[in-house]
C-alpha positions as CSV (number, residue, x, y, z in Angstrom):
1,M,-6.5,-31.9,-30.8
2,K,-6.1,-33.7,-33.8
3,E,-8.3,-37.2,-33.9
4,D,-7.0,-40.2,-34.7
5,R,-8.6,-41.3,-37.7
6,P,-9.5,-45.0,-37.9
7,G,-7.1,-47.2,-40.4
8,P,-8.6,-49.4,-43.0
9,L,-8.4,-52.7,-40.9
10,Q,-9.7,-51.0,-37.5
11,S,-12.8,-50.0,-39.7
12,L,-13.3,-53.3,-41.1
13,L,-13.5,-54.5,-37.4
14,S,-15.6,-51.6,-36.6
15,S,-18.6,-52.9,-39.4
16,I,-18.2,-56.4,-37.9
17,R,-19.0,-55.6,-34.5
18,E,-21.5,-53.3,-35.6
19,G,-23.2,-56.5,-37.5
20,Q,-22.8,-54.5,-41.0
21,L,-21.0,-57.3,-42.4
22,G,-23.4,-57.6,-45.4
23,R,-22.2,-54.4,-46.6
24,L,-18.8,-55.3,-47.0
25,K,-17.7,-56.1,-50.2
26,E,-16.8,-59.4,-51.5
27,K,-13.2,-58.5,-51.9
28,D,-13.1,-57.0,-48.7
29,I,-14.5,-60.8,-47.4
30,K,-11.8,-62.4,-48.9
31,N,-9.0,-60.3,-47.7
32,L,-10.7,-61.1,-44.1
33,M,-10.3,-64.7,-45.0
34,W,-6.6,-64.0,-45.9
35,I,-6.0,-62.2,-42.7
36,V,-7.4,-65.2,-40.1
37,L,-5.0,-68.0,-42.2
38,L,-2.1,-65.9,-42.2
39,G,-2.1,-65.1,-38.9
40,V,-2.7,-68.8,-38.3
41,I,0.6,-69.4,-40.6
42,G,2.4,-66.7,-39.0
43,I,1.8,-68.0,-35.4
44,Y,3.3,-71.3,-36.3
45,L,6.2,-70.1,-38.1
46,L,7.2,-67.9,-34.8
47,V,6.5,-70.5,-32.5
48,A,8.3,-73.2,-34.6
49,G,11.3,-70.8,-35.1
50,G,11.2,-70.4,-31.1
51,R,11.3,-74.1,-30.4
52,Q,14.4,-74.4,-32.0
53,N,16.4,-71.5,-29.6
54,G,14.2,-72.7,-26.3
55,E,15.1,-75.3,-24.2
56,R,17.2,-78.1,-25.5
57,M,20.3,-80.4,-23.9
58,V,23.5,-78.9,-24.0
59,R,26.8,-81.1,-23.9
60,P,30.2,-78.9,-22.6
61,P,33.7,-80.4,-23.7
62,G,34.7,-82.9,-22.0
63,Q,31.7,-83.3,-19.8
64,G,28.1,-85.4,-19.8
65,T,25.0,-84.4,-21.4
66,V,23.5,-81.7,-18.6
67,P,19.5,-80.3,-19.1
68,V,19.4,-76.3,-19.5
69,S,18.0,-73.5,-17.5
70,K,16.9,-70.9,-19.1
71,G,17.9,-67.2,-18.2
72,M,20.0,-66.2,-15.0
73,P,19.6,-67.4,-11.9
74,G,16.3,-65.7,-10.1
75,D,15.3,-64.1,-13.4
76,V,12.0,-63.1,-14.3
77,P,10.0,-64.7,-17.4
78,A,10.5,-62.6,-20.6
79,M,7.5,-60.7,-21.2
80,S,5.3,-60.9,-23.5
81,G,5.4,-59.4,-27.3
82,R,9.2,-60.2,-27.8
83,L,10.6,-63.1,-30.6
84,S,13.2,-65.1,-30.2
85,G,15.4,-65.4,-33.2
86,S,17.6,-62.4,-34.4
87,P,16.2,-59.6,-36.1
88,G,17.1,-60.7,-39.7
89,D,15.2,-64.3,-39.1
90,I,12.3,-62.3,-37.7
91,E,12.1,-60.2,-41.3
92,G,12.8,-63.4,-43.3
93,R,10.3,-65.0,-41.9
94,L,7.5,-62.3,-42.2
95,S,8.2,-62.1,-45.6
96,T,8.0,-65.3,-46.2
97,V,4.9,-65.4,-44.7
98,L,3.5,-62.0,-46.5
99,S,4.5,-63.2,-49.7
100,H,1.7,-65.9,-50.0
101,V,-0.7,-63.0,-49.5
102,R,-2.8,-63.0,-53.1
103,G,-1.4,-60.2,-55.9
104,A,1.0,-58.8,-52.8
105,G,3.7,-60.2,-55.4
106,R,7.1,-59.6,-54.1
107,V,7.4,-58.6,-50.5
108,E,10.4,-57.0,-48.3
109,V,10.3,-55.9,-44.8
110,C,12.1,-53.6,-42.4
111,I,12.0,-53.8,-38.9
112,W,13.1,-51.0,-36.1
113,F,13.2,-52.5,-32.7
114,E,13.6,-50.5,-29.6
115,G,16.5,-50.8,-28.0
116,E,18.8,-54.1,-27.7
117,G,18.1,-57.9,-27.4
118,E,18.5,-60.0,-24.6
119,R,20.7,-63.2,-24.3
120,E,19.5,-66.1,-22.1
121,F,22.7,-68.5,-21.1
122,A,22.6,-72.1,-20.3
123,W,23.4,-73.1,-17.0
124,N,23.7,-76.3,-15.2
125,V,21.4,-76.9,-12.4
126,T,22.3,-79.2,-9.9
127,E,19.9,-80.6,-7.1
128,E,20.9,-82.3,-3.7
129,T,18.5,-83.7,-1.7
130,R,19.7,-85.1,1.8
131,T,17.2,-86.9,4.3
132,T,18.4,-87.2,7.8
133,E,16.3,-89.5,10.4
134,E,16.7,-89.5,14.2
135,K,16.1,-92.4,16.3
136,G,15.0,-91.9,20.2
137,D,14.6,-94.9,22.4
138,Q,11.9,-93.2,24.1
139,S,10.9,-90.3,21.7
140,P,9.2,-91.3,18.1
141,D,11.6,-90.9,15.3
142,K,12.0,-87.7,13.3
143,S,13.5,-87.4,9.9
144,S,14.3,-83.7,8.2
145,K,14.7,-83.1,4.1
146,E,17.2,-80.5,3.2
147,T,17.3,-79.6,-0.4
148,R,20.1,-78.1,-2.1
149,V,20.3,-76.0,-5.6
150,S,23.2,-74.9,-7.0
151,R,23.2,-73.1,-11.0
152,E,27.1,-73.3,-12.7
153,L,27.2,-71.5,-16.1
154,V,27.7,-73.3,-19.2
155,L,30.9,-72.8,-21.0
156,A,32.5,-73.5,-24.3
157,R,35.8,-74.4,-24.5
158,G,37.6,-71.5,-26.0
159,T,39.9,-72.4,-28.8
160,S,43.3,-71.2,-29.7
161,G,44.3,-69.5,-26.6
162,N,40.9,-67.7,-26.6
163,A,39.2,-67.2,-23.4
164,D,35.7,-69.6,-22.2
165,S,32.6,-68.1,-23.5
166,P,29.1,-68.9,-21.7
167,I,26.7,-70.9,-24.3
168,V,23.7,-68.6,-25.3
169,S,20.6,-70.8,-25.1
170,R,18.1,-68.1,-26.6
171,I,18.2,-64.7,-28.3
172,L,15.0,-62.2,-27.6
173,S,14.9,-60.0,-29.9
174,P,13.9,-56.4,-28.6
175,R,10.2,-54.9,-29.0
176,I,8.9,-53.9,-31.7
177,G,8.9,-50.1,-32.7
178,G,7.4,-50.2,-36.4
179,V,7.7,-52.3,-39.5
180,L,7.8,-51.2,-43.1
181,V,6.3,-53.8,-45.8
182,L,7.5,-53.0,-49.6
183,A,5.0,-54.8,-51.8
184,D,4.9,-55.2,-55.6
185,G,1.0,-55.4,-55.1
186,A,0.5,-52.3,-52.3
187,I,-0.4,-50.0,-55.1
188,N,-4.2,-51.9,-54.5
189,P,-6.0,-50.4,-51.0
190,S,-7.2,-54.5,-50.8
191,I,-3.9,-55.7,-50.9
192,R,-2.5,-53.0,-48.4
193,L,-5.2,-53.8,-45.9
194,A,-4.4,-57.6,-46.3
195,L,-1.0,-56.9,-46.0
196,T,-1.6,-54.6,-42.8
197,G,-3.8,-56.9,-41.1
198,A,-1.3,-59.9,-41.7
199,V,1.6,-58.0,-40.0
200,T,-0.9,-56.7,-36.8
201,T,-2.0,-60.2,-36.1
202,V,1.4,-62.2,-36.9
203,L,3.4,-59.6,-34.4
204,C,0.4,-58.3,-32.2
205,I,1.4,-54.9,-32.5
206,P,-1.1,-52.1,-33.8
207,A,-2.1,-51.2,-37.0
208,H,-0.4,-47.4,-36.4
209,K,3.0,-49.2,-36.4
210,V,2.4,-50.8,-39.7
211,L,3.3,-48.7,-43.6
212,V,3.0,-50.6,-46.5
213,L,4.1,-49.3,-49.7
214,P,4.3,-50.5,-53.2
215,R,7.6,-51.8,-53.6
216,Q,9.6,-49.8,-56.9
217,K,10.4,-52.5,-59.9
């Protein structure tokens, strides 16, 4: 069987774990610092984009403002590794992050997704609580509480004779199968290492799913 050869990022991390940081070149140390910085920036951008598509107040036509409940009733929370937003939005945000790597130049990103994305719809959740008290002459007073929760799908009224359609509160992109990065500066091995590390940090995917190539000018 073929043994998997460690990538440049794995070799760098291995050197750090083994206490061989002093043997690294100054250029590699700077790239490592850029990876950490870009990871923080990328996570902030992805979280900020997710908040815009997250829980919010929805005003259906002809009704008052109601709180939105994410997902279908009884749904389990979304699995980790999923990103909110359309695939095009994710590629655009990642391209913006990678373009800030020193020496990267112009960057283009293509992400391959496994399967299809998921949509979470807005639900109007109503909770009713009824308390009943029973008073007796000889027996002590008794009280019982009954809580009823109902969920109603929030619909947007159709126009021009079209049927009403449910309001989408959030779009979950499918899992990432691979990432292709084309950059002007990728001809430099150090730049390729920095770009690979940035992608793996931002998207939380292993290095073997990332391919960085020089972009044709």
